KELO-496113 format. One line per field, with one value per residue: residue number from 1; residue in one letter; x, y, z of N, C-alpha, C, O in turn. Coordinates in pm, 1 decimal. Example, Ala and Ser with C-alpha at 12.3 -4.5 7.8 and 13.67 -1.06 7.14 Angstrom:
resi	[1, 2]
resn	[A, S]
nxx	[1319.0, 1285.0]
nyy	[-569.0, -225.0]
nzz	[780.0, 708.0]
caxx	[1230.0, 1367.0]
cayy	[-450.0, -106.0]
cazz	[780.0, 714.0]
cxx	[1320.0, 1290.0]
cyy	[-330.0, 3.0]
czz	[780.0, 787.0]
oxx	[1423.6, 1340.9]
oyy	[-331.9, 113.8]
ozz	[846.5, 803.9]
end
This chain:
resi	[1, 2, 3, 4, 5, 6, 7, 8, 9, 10, 11, 12, 13, 14, 15, 16, 17, 18, 19, 20, 21, 22, 23, 24, 25, 26, 27, 28, 29, 30, 31, 32, 33, 34, 35, 36, 37, 38, 39, 40, 41, 42, 43, 44, 45, 46, 47, 48, 49, 50, 51, 52, 53, 54, 55, 56, 57, 58, 59, 60, 61, 62, 63, 64, 65, 66, 67, 68, 69, 70, 71, 72, 73, 74, 75, 76, 77, 78, 79, 80, 81, 82]
resn	[M, T, A, K, I, R, I, H, V, A, T, P, A, F, I, E, A, D, A, D, A, F, G, K, L, F, A, H, M, A, D, T, E, Q, V, A, V, L, R, A, M, C, E, A, M, K, P, W, P, T, Q, W, D, H, I, S, I, A, L, E, R, P, E, N, H, D, V, R, D, T, L, R, N, V, L, F, P, V, E, E, A, S]
nxx	[84.5, 82.4, 65.5, 44.5, -14.4, -65.0, -90.4, -155.8, -190.3, -262.8, -368.8, -490.2, -606.0, -893.3, -937.4, -1126.8, -1115.7, -1138.8, -1082.9, -1003.9, -916.0, -703.1, -541.8, -476.7, -332.5, -118.9, -7.4, 104.8, 319.0, 672.5, 897.5, 1048.0, 890.5, 661.4, 760.3, 818.6, 560.5, 455.5, 631.4, 564.0, 302.2, 348.6, 490.2, 295.3, 113.7, 228.3, 140.9, -86.2, -61.6, -217.4, -393.4, -280.8, -331.4, -608.9, -621.5, -488.3, -665.5, -888.1, -782.7, -780.9, -1036.4, -1245.9, -1325.7, -1119.9, -891.4, -760.3, -621.3, -461.6, -308.0, -176.5, -19.8, 135.9, 273.4, 414.2, 561.3, 681.9, 813.3, 817.7, 1093.4, 1177.8, 1275.2, 1578.1]
nyy	[-117.7, 200.2, 539.7, 880.6, 1194.1, 1522.2, 1841.9, 2170.4, 2470.3, 2804.6, 2878.2, 2736.0, 2404.0, 2199.9, 1868.0, 1593.0, 1277.6, 927.8, 770.7, 502.1, 435.2, 615.8, 517.8, 265.3, 342.1, 473.9, 255.3, 115.3, 263.8, 323.5, 297.3, 533.0, 718.4, 708.5, 817.2, 1071.0, 1165.9, 1167.6, 1354.7, 1581.1, 1615.2, 1684.5, 1923.0, 2074.8, 2104.4, 2277.9, 2555.1, 2518.5, 2406.0, 2322.5, 2146.6, 1896.9, 1836.0, 1802.7, 1576.6, 1394.2, 1383.1, 1274.9, 1024.2, 907.7, 831.0, 550.1, 408.5, 458.4, 346.6, 129.7, 236.9, 426.8, 255.7, 95.3, 288.2, 378.3, 140.9, 79.3, 312.1, 381.2, 156.8, -44.9, -138.0, -449.0, -523.1, -680.6]
nzz	[0.0, -105.2, -71.4, -137.0, -8.3, -81.2, 40.6, -11.4, 125.0, 221.4, 457.9, 769.8, 718.9, 714.5, 753.2, 685.3, 805.9, 826.3, 1127.1, 1159.6, 901.4, 877.8, 1083.3, 979.1, 753.1, 878.3, 1013.6, 804.8, 729.4, 712.8, 992.7, 1022.7, 887.9, 1046.6, 1285.6, 1189.9, 1137.9, 1400.6, 1511.3, 1358.9, 1445.6, 1715.3, 1679.3, 1546.3, 1749.2, 1927.4, 1951.9, 2101.0, 2378.0, 2595.1, 2485.2, 2499.0, 2762.3, 2754.3, 2591.3, 2753.9, 2972.1, 2841.8, 2777.9, 3025.1, 3071.7, 3130.6, 2896.2, 2724.7, 2822.0, 2706.8, 2488.8, 2620.5, 2788.3, 2598.4, 2460.5, 2675.1, 2748.4, 2514.7, 2449.6, 2689.5, 2833.5, 3126.2, 3305.0, 3430.9, 3761.8, 3851.9]
caxx	[0.0, 158.1, -20.4, 99.7, -112.9, -1.8, -187.0, -93.6, -285.2, -201.5, -429.4, -518.9, -701.5, -966.3, -943.4, -1209.4, -1055.7, -1183.1, -973.4, -958.2, -840.5, -576.5, -462.9, -423.5, -229.7, -6.1, 52.2, 179.0, 434.7, 799.9, 914.8, 1095.9, 775.3, 575.2, 820.8, 801.3, 421.5, 445.0, 704.0, 482.3, 189.3, 399.9, 521.2, 169.6, 41.9, 298.9, 61.9, -198.2, -8.9, -319.9, -463.8, -224.8, -406.4, -740.0, -598.3, -455.7, -790.7, -969.7, -723.5, -810.3, -1172.7, -1239.7, -1339.5, -996.3, -777.3, -685.3, -528.7, -365.6, -217.3, -91.8, 80.1, 226.8, 358.5, 501.1, 651.2, 751.8, 809.6, 872.9, 1195.6, 1161.4, 1390.8, 1636.8]
cayy	[0.0, 323.7, 653.7, 1010.0, 1301.1, 1653.7, 1947.3, 2301.7, 2574.2, 2919.7, 2889.0, 2601.0, 2323.8, 2101.8, 1744.9, 1490.5, 1146.7, 818.2, 737.1, 366.5, 439.9, 682.3, 423.3, 163.0, 407.9, 494.5, 124.9, 68.7, 350.4, 282.8, 356.5, 670.8, 800.4, 716.8, 914.3, 1203.0, 1206.3, 1202.9, 1480.8, 1687.7, 1637.7, 1758.5, 2059.2, 2143.8, 2128.1, 2374.6, 2674.0, 2479.9, 2305.2, 2267.1, 2037.7, 1772.6, 1808.9, 1749.7, 1440.6, 1315.1, 1363.3, 1181.8, 891.1, 854.0, 775.8, 403.5, 357.1, 484.3, 287.7, 41.4, 321.8, 480.2, 150.6, 56.8, 394.2, 376.0, 21.7, 82.8, 426.5, 391.0, 24.6, -54.7, -242.7, -530.8, -527.3, -815.1]
cazz	[0.0, -113.8, -99.0, -101.7, -3.7, -75.5, 70.6, -19.0, 162.7, 287.4, 589.9, 821.9, 643.0, 793.3, 676.4, 747.1, 778.6, 909.7, 1218.1, 1130.8, 776.0, 906.8, 1161.6, 888.7, 672.6, 968.9, 1042.6, 687.9, 706.1, 771.7, 1125.4, 1010.9, 850.4, 1164.4, 1377.0, 1127.8, 1161.1, 1542.0, 1530.3, 1299.3, 1536.4, 1831.0, 1633.3, 1516.2, 1874.8, 2011.9, 1987.4, 2187.5, 2470.7, 2684.4, 2417.8, 2552.4, 2886.1, 2714.2, 2542.9, 2871.8, 3046.2, 2763.5, 2788.3, 3158.4, 3075.2, 3123.1, 2759.8, 2650.4, 2892.6, 2617.1, 2412.4, 2717.6, 2831.4, 2485.3, 2440.9, 2790.5, 2742.9, 2396.7, 2452.9, 2817.4, 2897.7, 3261.7, 3313.8, 3548.8, 3848.9, 3854.9]
cxx	[88.7, 62.3, 52.1, -13.1, -35.5, -112.0, -111.5, -200.5, -210.0, -254.7, -454.9, -626.8, -768.3, -985.5, -1029.7, -1151.4, -1112.2, -1064.2, -918.0, -873.2, -705.0, -485.5, -400.0, -313.6, -102.8, 67.3, 136.9, 300.3, 559.4, 815.9, 961.9, 982.2, 679.7, 629.3, 804.6, 658.7, 403.5, 514.6, 622.6, 361.5, 233.0, 429.9, 392.9, 93.1, 108.1, 217.6, -51.6, -154.6, -114.4, -401.9, -410.8, -295.3, -542.2, -727.2, -571.4, -580.0, -878.9, -915.4, -747.6, -953.5, -1164.2, -1246.6, -1214.0, -872.6, -695.6, -582.0, -419.9, -261.5, -123.9, 17.1, 183.1, 325.0, 457.0, 604.7, 736.0, 748.7, 876.6, 973.7, 1175.9, 1289.8, 1445.8, 1678.6]
cyy	[123.6, 435.5, 779.3, 1110.0, 1430.9, 1756.4, 2079.3, 2406.6, 2686.8, 2937.2, 2748.2, 2531.6, 2225.8, 1980.7, 1646.0, 1356.2, 1045.1, 774.2, 598.5, 363.6, 507.7, 589.2, 316.4, 220.4, 426.9, 363.2, 73.6, 156.1, 285.7, 353.4, 501.9, 765.7, 815.8, 819.2, 1055.3, 1254.5, 1247.9, 1334.9, 1598.5, 1719.3, 1719.7, 1903.5, 2139.1, 2179.8, 2235.2, 2499.4, 2644.5, 2373.9, 2246.3, 2157.4, 1902.4, 1735.0, 1748.5, 1605.2, 1348.5, 1283.9, 1263.0, 1039.1, 827.7, 802.3, 624.9, 348.1, 377.7, 423.3, 195.7, 120.4, 375.6, 374.9, 104.9, 160.9, 393.4, 259.2, 24.9, 194.3, 433.5, 256.9, 28.5, -169.7, -318.0, -531.9, -669.2, -855.1]
czz	[0.0, -150.9, -55.8, -105.9, 7.7, -55.3, 70.2, 9.1, 232.4, 429.1, 642.9, 739.2, 738.6, 704.7, 752.5, 706.9, 875.7, 995.6, 1189.4, 1004.2, 798.7, 986.4, 1075.1, 800.2, 754.9, 994.5, 927.0, 655.1, 764.9, 906.0, 1118.3, 972.2, 968.1, 1263.4, 1320.8, 1147.8, 1307.1, 1571.9, 1476.4, 1387.6, 1657.9, 1794.3, 1609.4, 1643.2, 1962.0, 2045.1, 2084.5, 2288.4, 2563.4, 2617.0, 2464.9, 2682.7, 2854.0, 2666.4, 2661.8, 2954.1, 2973.6, 2774.2, 2925.2, 3171.1, 3056.8, 2981.0, 2674.6, 2715.7, 2802.4, 2537.6, 2504.5, 2754.8, 2719.4, 2462.7, 2552.9, 2780.3, 2626.6, 2407.0, 2579.8, 2890.2, 3035.2, 3262.5, 3442.9, 3628.7, 3852.1, 3994.2]
oxx	[162.0, -11.8, 114.0, -96.3, 49.1, -213.1, -14.3, -290.0, -106.0, -191.8, -442.3, -724.6, -705.7, -1042.3, -1006.8, -1139.7, -1130.8, -957.2, -796.6, -769.8, -603.6, -365.5, -283.9, -212.8, 7.5, 190.3, 230.8, 375.8, 551.2, 754.5, 920.0, 977.9, 623.0, 553.4, 779.5, 638.5, 343.1, 463.7, 613.5, 323.1, 163.6, 398.3, 383.2, 16.0, 49.1, 224.6, -107.3, -205.8, -101.8, -472.5, -485.5, -316.5, -585.4, -811.9, -625.4, -597.8, -938.1, -993.0, -735.9, -987.8, -1084.4, -1179.1, -1202.6, -760.8, -574.2, -468.4, -301.4, -141.5, -5.9, 134.1, 303.0, 445.1, 570.3, 722.1, 847.8, 688.0, 977.5, 942.2, 1159.6, 1399.2, 1369.9, 1729.7]
oyy	[147.9, 426.5, 782.9, 1109.3, 1446.9, 1756.7, 2096.5, 2429.1, 2664.8, 3004.1, 2651.2, 2592.9, 2175.6, 1989.3, 1619.6, 1325.2, 1074.2, 744.0, 578.9, 297.0, 462.7, 582.4, 280.2, 154.3, 399.5, 360.2, -3.2, 125.2, 203.1, 457.4, 584.7, 879.8, 923.2, 898.6, 1149.3, 1373.5, 1351.5, 1417.1, 1702.9, 1835.3, 1812.8, 1995.4, 2255.8, 2275.8, 2278.7, 2546.3, 2736.7, 2262.1, 2131.4, 2082.9, 1804.7, 1617.0, 1653.7, 1521.4, 1238.1, 1171.2, 1175.4, 943.6, 706.0, 737.4, 576.6, 249.9, 321.6, 446.0, 184.6, 76.0, 370.9, 401.9, 78.8, 125.7, 406.3, 276.4, -21.5, 173.5, 485.2, 245.1, 95.8, -282.8, -259.3, -540.3, -766.1, -965.3]
ozz	[95.9, -248.9, 50.5, -196.6, 95.6, -125.5, 143.8, -72.4, 294.6, 511.1, 568.3, 696.3, 832.0, 595.7, 870.5, 588.4, 993.8, 942.8, 1194.3, 1000.3, 745.4, 960.1, 1094.5, 775.3, 707.6, 996.8, 948.3, 562.9, 855.8, 929.6, 1199.2, 1018.2, 988.2, 1318.9, 1396.3, 1171.9, 1335.0, 1648.2, 1540.8, 1402.6, 1698.9, 1869.9, 1647.3, 1644.0, 2060.9, 2158.7, 2144.2, 2284.8, 2605.8, 2684.9, 2470.5, 2710.5, 2919.6, 2697.2, 2669.2, 3000.4, 3036.7, 2779.1, 2939.5, 3269.9, 2976.5, 2949.9, 2565.6, 2669.4, 2819.6, 2521.1, 2471.7, 2752.8, 2743.1, 2447.4, 2528.3, 2801.2, 2639.2, 2376.6, 2578.1, 2996.7, 3056.0, 3225.4, 3549.8, 3573.1, 3854.8, 4014.0]
end
């Protein structure tokens, strides 16, 4: 699966995308592309740092614990004491 999307706008653009379809596209990217997307998201969020708080609060809702736990385990694995 190879797809390129180019968006050229002078002002912010609103894109409607199915979350599942975006997730599948993200999953098929190379690791370097995935990191680039995550980096771009972090950069784009800089003007709105409190949005991270809103995301964090949403991840604490019981229905989102699966996502929270997966991100926590993958990004910040706990090393077992020997």
